[in-house]
C-alpha positions as semicolon CSV with decimal commas, in nm:
position;residue;x (nm);y (nm);z (nm)
1;M;28,297;20,656;-0,168
2;S;28,322;20,825;-0,507
3;Q;28,133;21,140;-0,602
4;E;27,936;20,939;-0,860
5;S;27,809;20,696;-0,596
6;K;27,687;20,983;-0,375
7;K;27,462;21,127;-0,645
8;P;27,088;21,058;-0,631
9;R;27,002;20,787;-0,886
10;I;26,707;20,781;-1,128
11;F;26,599;20,505;-1,368
12;V;26,377;20,603;-1,664
13;T;26,210;20,371;-1,915
14;G;26,161;20,523;-2,258
15;H;26,425;20,791;-2,202
16;T;26,514;20,877;-2,564
17;R;26,199;21,064;-2,676
18;G;25,908;21,270;-2,551
19;I;25,823;21,288;-2,182
20;G;26,083;21,027;-2,089
21;K;26,361;21,225;-2,256
22;A;26,244;21,546;-2,089
23;I;26,246;21,377;-1,746
24;F;26,585;21,217;-1,812
25;D;26,740;21,546;-1,930
26;L;26,589;21,743;-1,641
27;Y;26,738;21,515;-1,376
28;K;27,070;21,492;-1,559
29;S;27,087;21,875;-1,546
30;K;27,022;21,851;-1,169
31;D;27,330;21,628;-1,140
32;Y;27,148;21,300;-1,079
33;L;27,306;20,978;-1,193
34;C;27,060;20,892;-1,471
35;Y;27,009;20,555;-1,634
36;G;26,759;20,485;-1,908
37;V;26,636;20,196;-2,116
38;S;26,459;20,219;-2,447
39;K;26,375;20,012;-2,749
40;S;26,595;20,235;-2,965
41;E;26,891;20,137;-2,747
42;G;26,821;19,764;-2,757
43;L;26,589;19,687;-2,464
44;D;26,222;19,614;-2,515
45;V;26,013;19,688;-2,203
46;D;25,774;19,408;-2,298
47;K;26,017;19,130;-2,385
48;D;26,289;19,234;-2,137
49;C;26,055;19,338;-1,854
50;D;26,200;19,111;-1,583
51;A;26,562;19,196;-1,668
52;I;26,482;19,568;-1,666
53;V;26,318;19,548;-1,322
54;Q;26,628;19,368;-1,190
55;Q;26,840;19,661;-1,312
56;M;26,637;19,897;-1,090
57;A;26,781;19,754;-0,767
58;N;27,026;20,039;-0,699
59;F;26,795;20,323;-0,798
60;K;26,587;20,518;-0,545
61;Y;26,384;20,698;-0,815
62;I;26,208;20,508;-1,093
63;V;26,001;20,648;-1,380
64;L;25,791;20,400;-1,577
65;N;25,731;20,590;-1,897
66;A;25,774;20,348;-2,189
67;Y;25,462;20,166;-2,307
68;A;25,445;19,822;-2,467
69;K;25,139;19,605;-2,408
70;D;25,098;19,559;-2,031
71;S;25,466;19,610;-1,944
72;Q;25,412;19,914;-1,719
73;L;25,167;19,719;-1,503
74;R;25,394;19,412;-1,492
75;M;25,694;19,627;-1,399
76;L;25,502;19,810;-1,128
77;K;25,384;19,484;-0,972
78;S;25,739;19,342;-0,986
79;I;25,888;19,656;-0,829
80;I;25,639;19,637;-0,544
81;D;25,713;19,267;-0,493
82;L;26,093;19,275;-0,531
83;Y;26,169;19,603;-0,358
84;K;25,907;19,619;-0,083
85;N;26,181;19,656;0,180
86;D;26,378;19,919;-0,013
87;E;26,312;20,289;-0,034
88;K;26,181;20,353;-0,386
89;H;26,000;20,652;-0,534
90;V;25,803;20,528;-0,834
91;A;25,629;20,747;-1,091
92;V;25,411;20,596;-1,363
93;I;25,350;20,803;-1,675
94;T;25,027;20,700;-1,845
95;S;24,739;20,851;-2,039
96;T;24,364;20,890;-2,004
97;S;24,303;20,627;-2,272
98;G;24,082;20,360;-2,122
99;T;23,887;20,616;-1,919
100;Q;23,576;20,815;-2,003
101;V;23,794;21,124;-2,056
102;G;24,019;20,952;-2,309
103;M;23,767;20,740;-2,497
104;D;23,726;20,814;-2,866
105;S;23,417;20,634;-2,998
106;S;23,518;20,698;-3,358
107;L;23,822;20,470;-3,320
108;K;23,739;20,099;-3,328
109;Q;24,079;19,960;-3,417
110;Q;24,182;19,649;-3,231
111;E;24,522;19,791;-3,137
112;Y;24,369;20,107;-2,990
113;N;24,118;19,898;-2,796
114;W;24,403;19,683;-2,660
115;Y;24,596;19,998;-2,566
116;C;24,289;20,135;-2,382
117;K;24,239;19,804;-2,201
118;N;24,599;19,801;-2,079
119;K;24,592;20,165;-1,972
120;K;24,262;20,119;-1,789
121;E;24,406;19,824;-1,594
122;L;24,719;20,026;-1,514
123;I;24,520;20,328;-1,396
124;E;24,293;20,111;-1,180
125;F;24,593;19,936;-1,025
126;C;24,762;20,274;-0,962
127;K;24,453;20,399;-0,781
128;I;24,448;20,087;-0,561
129;I;24,821;20,117;-0,484
130;E;24,781;20,487;-0,407
131;L;24,499;20,410;-0,163
132;V;24,687;20,122;0,001
133;A;25,009;20,327;0,024
134;S;24,815;20,613;0,180
135;C;24,659;20,383;0,440
136;L;24,988;20,207;0,515
137;S;25,181;20,530;0,555
138;I;24,938;20,631;0,827
139;A;24,990;20,299;1,007
140;R;25,370;20,267;0,964
141;N;25,671;20,399;0,776
142;Q;25,602;20,312;0,411
143;R;25,913;20,231;0,205
144;I;25,771;20,260;-0,147
145;I;25,648;20,606;-0,234
146;F;25,421;20,598;-0,533
147;G;25,266;20,841;-0,774
148;Y;25,128;20,848;-1,125
149;L;25,073;21,106;-1,390
150;W;24,854;21,084;-1,693
151;N;24,892;21,309;-1,992
């Protein structure tokens, strides 16, 4: 087995800017094998969602950072479905948009409203998954470890 194949592996969506880049660079400096996808490098998390999730098969750590429509929620649901028997540590990076904390009543733009709707659905799903994962880990060894962070 090569040294490369022994390294912990992390997959990051939206790894070329902002939080995604910081996460990618941090784990690269810790000698993880890092793989990222981003629109600037030719993959669109909305249009290529299914293909991207398939690429996550050999990664223990997954960071869903990139946002496009409801792609984070679709990816999360696919990961849970496809990899339920694999050990995965999934982190979802989101925002408080779509919650009371993040609401800005002065903004009425359709795009912002759509963004808030998608983020609200994602946050609600994350809370359900967190609760279910917590209950399941008490009952048996849970294979998917889940967490989310909003900025």
